[in-house]
C-alpha positions in Angstrom: 0.0 0.0 0.0 1.0 3.6 -0.5 1.7 5.5 2.8 1.5 9.3 2.8 3.4 11.2 5.3 1.3 14.3 4.8 -1.4 14.8 7.4 -4.9 15.4 6.4 -6.6 18.7 7.3 -8.5 16.8 10.1 -5.3 15.3 11.4 -3.5 18.6 11.4 -6.5 20.2 13.2 -6.5 17.5 15.8 -2.8 17.7 16.4 -2.8 21.5 16.8 -5.9 21.4 19.0 -4.3 18.9 21.4 -1.0 20.9 21.4 -2.9 24.0 22.3 -4.9 22.3 25.1 -1.8 20.7 26.6 -0.2 24.2 27.1 -2.6 24.5 30.0 -0.9 21.6 31.7 2.9 22.3 31.9 5.5 20.0 33.3 5.0 21.4 36.8 1.4 20.2 36.8 2.5 16.6 36.0 5.3 16.8 38.6 2.9 17.8 41.3 0.4 15.1 40.4 3.3 12.6 40.5 4.5 13.8 43.9 0.9 13.8 45.4 0.0 10.4 43.7 -3.1 12.3 42.5 -5.1 11.5 39.4 -5.1 14.5 36.9 -8.8 15.2 37.1 -8.4 18.7 35.6 -6.6 17.3 32.5 -9.1 14.5 32.2 -12.1 17.0 32.3 -10.4 19.3 29.7 -9.9 16.2 27.5 -13.6 15.4 27.8 -14.7 18.9 27.1 -12.6 19.1 24.0 -14.3 16.0 22.6 -11.1 14.0 22.5 -12.2 11.1 24.8 -14.7 9.8 22.3 -12.4 10.1 19.3 -12.5 6.4 18.4 -16.0 5.6 19.5 -18.6 5.6 16.7 -20.8 8.7 16.2 -24.0 6.9 17.0 -22.8 6.5 20.6 -21.6 10.1 21.0 -18.1 9.7 19.7 -16.2 11.0 16.6 -15.6 7.7 14.9 -12.0 8.5 14.0 -9.3 6.0 13.1 -6.3 4.8 14.9 -4.0 7.3 13.1 -6.0 10.2 14.5 -6.0 8.8 18.0 -2.3 8.0 17.8 -1.4 11.5 16.8 -3.5 12.8 19.6 -1.9 10.7 22.3 1.5 11.3 20.9 1.0 15.1 21.4 -0.4 14.5 24.9 2.9 12.7 25.8 5.1 15.1 23.9 3.8 18.0 25.9 5.8 16.7 28.9 2.7 14.9 30.3 4.3 11.7 29.2 3.1 8.3 30.5 1.0 9.8 33.3 -1.0 12.0 30.9 -1.4 9.3 28.2 -2.4 6.6 30.8 -5.1 8.8 32.2 -7.1 8.7 29.0 -5.6 5.9 26.9 -8.1 3.2 27.7 -11.2 5.4 27.4 -10.0 6.7 24.0 -9.2 3.4 22.3 -9.3 0.5 24.8 -13.0 -0.1 24.5 -12.6 -1.5 21.0 -13.7 -5.0 22.1 -17.0 -3.5 23.3 -17.4 -1.4 20.1 -16.8 -4.5 17.9 -18.3 -7.3 19.9 -20.5 -5.9 22.6 -24.3 -6.2 22.3 -26.2 -3.1 21.1 -27.7 -2.7 24.5 -24.2 -2.7 26.1 -22.9 -0.2 23.7 -25.8 2.2 24.1 -25.6 1.8 27.9 -21.9 2.4 28.4 -20.2 4.1 25.5 -21.9 7.5 25.8 -20.9 7.6 29.5 -17.3 7.0 28.5 -17.5 9.8 25.9 -18.9 12.3 28.4 -16.3 11.3 31.1 -18.9 10.1 33.6 -17.7 6.5 33.5 -14.1 5.5 34.1 -13.0 2.1 32.9 -9.9 -0.1 33.5 -8.7 -3.3 31.9 -8.0 -6.4 33.9 -5.9 -9.1 32.2 -2.5 -9.6 33.9 -2.2 -12.0 36.9 0.6 -12.6 39.3 1.4 -16.1 37.8 0.3 -15.3 34.3 2.1 -12.2 33.0 2.6 -12.3 29.3 1.4 -15.9 29.2 -2.2 -14.8 29.1 -3.7 -18.2 28.4 -2.5 -19.3 31.9 -4.9 -16.9 33.7 -6.9 -18.5 36.5 -9.6 -15.9 37.3 -12.7 -17.9 36.7 -16.3 -17.1 35.8 -18.8 -19.8 36.7 -22.3 -19.7 35.2 -25.2 -19.4 37.6 -28.5 -19.0 35.8 -28.4 -15.6 34.0 -25.4 -14.5 36.0 -21.7 -15.4 36.3 -19.8 -15.6 39.6 -16.3 -14.4 39.2 -13.3 -15.0 41.6 -9.6 -14.5 41.1 -6.8 -11.9 41.3 -5.5 -9.4 38.7 -2.3 -7.3 39.0 -1.1 -4.1 37.3 -4.6 -3.0 36.6 -4.1 0.6 35.6 -6.5 3.2 36.9 -8.5 0.6 38.9 -8.7 3.0 41.9 -10.4 5.6 39.8 -12.7 3.4 37.8 -16.3 2.2 38.2 -16.1 -0.6 35.6 -13.4 -3.1 34.4 -13.1 -4.8 31.1 -12.1 -8.2 32.7 -10.7 -11.3 31.1 -11.7 -14.5 32.8 -11.7 -18.3 32.2 -15.2 -19.8 31.7 -13.5 -23.2 30.7 -10.4 -24.4 32.5 -7.4 -24.4 30.3 -6.9 -28.2 30.6 -10.5 -28.7 29.3 -10.3 -26.3 26.4 -9.5 -27.5 22.8 -6.7 -24.9 22.6 -5.1 -22.9 25.4 -6.5 -19.7 24.0 -10.1 -21.1 24.0 -12.5 -20.8 27.0 -11.7 -17.2 28.0 -14.5 -14.7 28.2 -14.5 -10.9 28.5 -16.9 -9.1 30.9 -17.5 -5.4 31.6 -17.9 -5.7 35.3 -18.8 -3.4 38.2 -16.0 -2.8 40.7 -18.4 -3.4 43.5 -16.6 -2.9 46.8 -18.7 -5.7 48.4 -16.9 -8.3 46.2 -13.9 -6.4 44.8 -10.8 -5.3 46.8 -8.4 -2.8 45.2 -4.9 -2.2 46.4 -2.6 0.3 44.7 1.0 -0.9 44.1 3.9 1.3 45.1 5.9 1.8 42.0 8.8 3.8 40.4 6.8 6.1 38.2 3.5 7.2 36.8 2.1 7.7 40.3 -0.6 10.0 39.1 -2.4 7.0 37.7 -2.7 4.0 39.9 -1.5 0.5 39.1 -3.4 -2.0 41.3 -3.9 -5.5 42.6 -7.5 -6.3 42.3 -9.2 -9.2 44.1 -12.5 -10.6 42.9 -14.4 -12.6 45.5 -17.7 -14.1 44.3 -18.6 -11.1 42.1 -21.9 -11.6 40.4 -22.1 -10.3 36.9 -25.2 -10.4 34.7 -24.9 -12.1 31.3 -25.8 -8.8 29.7 -22.3 -7.5 30.8 -20.6 -10.3 28.9 -18.7 -8.9 25.8 -19.6 -11.1 22.8 -19.7 -14.8 23.0 -18.6 -17.0 25.8 -15.2 -18.5 25.3 -14.0 -16.0 22.7 -12.5 -13.4 24.9 -8.9 -14.1 23.9 -9.7 -13.6 20.2 -11.4 -10.3 21.0 -8.4 -9.3 23.1 -5.9 -10.1 20.3 -7.9 -7.9 17.9 -6.8 -4.8 19.9 -3.2 -5.7 20.7 -1.7 -4.3 17.5 -3.6 -1.1 17.9 -2.4 -0.7 21.5 1.2 -1.3 20.5 1.0 1.4 17.8 -0.6 3.9 20.2 2.1 3.3 22.9 4.8 3.8 20.2 3.4 7.2 19.4 3.3 8.0 23.2 6.9 6.8 23.7 8.2 8.8 20.7 6.4 11.9 22.1 8.0 11.7 25.5 11.4 11.0 23.9 11.0 14.2 21.8 10.2 16.1 25.0 13.4 14.8 26.6 15.5 15.8 23.6 13.9 19.3 23.5 14.6 19.9 27.2 18.2 18.6 26.8 18.8 20.8 23.8 17.5 23.9 25.5 19.6 23.3 28.5 22.7 22.7 26.3 22.1 26.0 24.5 22.2 27.9 27.8 24.5 26.1 30.1 28.0 27.6 30.1 31.0 25.5 31.5 34.7 26.4 31.1 33.8 29.6 29.2 31.6 28.0 26.5 28.1 26.6 26.0 28.1 22.9 26.5 26.0 22.6 23.3 29.1 23.4 21.3 30.7 20.1 22.4 30.3 17.2 20.1 30.1 14.9 23.2 26.8 16.6 23.9 25.7 17.1 20.3 26.2 13.6 18.9 24.2 11.6 21.5 21.2 14.0 21.2 21.4 14.0 17.4 21.6 10.2 17.3 18.6 9.9 19.7 16.5 12.2 17.5 17.3 10.1 14.5 16.2 7.0 16.3 13.0 8.6 17.5 12.1 9.7 14.0 12.8 6.2 12.6 10.5 4.7 15.3 7.9 7.3 14.4 8.0 6.3 10.8 7.4 2.6 11.7 4.5 3.6 13.9 3.0 5.7 11.1 3.2 2.7 8.8 1.6 0.4 11.4 -1.3 2.9 12.0 -1.8 3.3 8.2 -2.0 -0.5 7.7 -4.4 -0.9 10.7 -6.8 1.8 9.4 -6.7 0.2 5.9 -7.7 -3.2 7.4 -4.4 -4.8 6.5 -2.1 -7.0 8.6 0.1 -4.9 10.8 1.5 -7.3 13.5 5.1 -7.0 12.4 4.9 -3.2 12.1 3.2 -2.8 15.4 5.7 -4.9 17.3 8.7 -3.3 15.6 7.4 0.2 16.2 7.0 -0.6 19.9 10.5 -2.1 20.1 12.1 0.8 18.4 10.1 3.5 20.2 10.5 2.0 23.6 14.3 1.8 23.2 14.7 5.2 21.6 12.5 7.0 24.2 14.5 5.5 27.1 17.8 6.3 25.5 16.7 9.9 24.8 15.6 10.4 28.4 18.8 8.9 29.7 20.8 11.2 27.5 18.7 14.2 28.6 19.6 13.4 32.2 23.3 13.1 31.2 23.2 16.4 29.4 21.9 18.1 32.5 24.7 16.6 34.6 23.9 16.8 38.3 20.8 18.9 37.6 19.4 16.0 35.6 18.9 14.2 39.0 16.9 17.1 40.3 13.1 17.0 40.0 12.8 20.7 39.0 14.3 19.9 35.6 11.7 17.1 34.9 14.0 14.9 32.9 14.4 12.5 35.8 10.6 11.9 35.6 10.9 11.3 31.9 13.7 8.8 32.6 11.6 6.9 35.1 8.5 6.9 32.8 10.2 5.8 29.6 11.7 2.7 31.4 8.3 1.1 31.5 8.0 1.0 27.7 10.8 -1.6 27.6 8.6 -3.9 29.7 5.0 -3.1 28.8 2.7 -3.6 27.2 5.1 -6.4 26.1 8.7 -6.9 26.9 11.3 -6.2 24.3 12.6 -9.8 24.5 9.3 -11.2 23.5 9.1 -8.7 20.6 12.4 -10.0 19.4 11.2 -13.6 19.8 8.1 -12.7 17.6 10.3 -11.1 14.9 12.6 -14.1 14.9 9.8 -16.6 14.6 7.3 -14.8 12.3 9.7 -12.8 10.1 12.9 -14.8 10.1 11.2 -18.2 10.2 13.3 -19.4 13.2 12.0 -22.1 15.6 9.7 -20.9 18.4 11.9 -20.2 21.5 9.3 -20.3 24.3 
């Protein structure tokens, strides 16, 4: 297919609108939210009022019905403003993470919940990962047992982002034990469940970064869920989940590139104004070359992400591009942030210059939503034809 690197009028308008909005939320805002472990409600509400939260939700449910490319450009700008991982995570799932509901949910489910997501009145999280089933999703043990027109759900999830701020969770369960399923990926079912405190316990996890958005352990103890809150057919949850993985990796790639660019911009500005031994440090090639190299790597990752988004919106296969974009963007963003800290010298360790926050946040993208080692295993197996290594 032909890929154009020229943005459409709509894409340019979206990009500029987000950029303008994000000027209301400077680095200091995000630093304070990080320090206080406080959800960025003001930013979230501004995002809602601008109409961005419903960007990917169909128009008949109150959204804008835009494609992945538009959403990716939007979240890339959110991150590039200096908001980074904290800002993007606050809205990421509501903007695009409800794709399984949009594609496979009942009409009643869509009409009941999607407009509330668009207007910001309903916060939703996504529960997949478990303590003993990280990337090996087919090994989850959270079970949903049929009981008349309800299911009874018990189990434990971990690293559920935004659980502490959410009313609902898009939850992956097992309705058929793995050993009884025809294939390991069969027998899993998605539900859009209430986080009812009578049956659900949420415990935030202390962590290195992105403390403005919680990451939680969530315990489900005999939670009753009506069958109307099941997403699609019973037993096909894993297939529905796979449908959105490539999109998520592309979105995260844009977010990573955005924060990497923010790091390079801060380092460059500092290098232009910091004088040591009678000259600006930006004159030194030992400062110039690492920053220049990182910019080149970020731009290369961005191009791969653009290709992935173009293929996705065209309905074409994009697994390789999505994975390679995430690999390149995660590595380039972390390196850019590391070099920004190094450029600042001792001040890079100080919170007031913000690059230490960038450094902590970019580290996550080498682990999640999938580790870089597993991406390399995917490339080796799917593209090079080498034997499966795990």
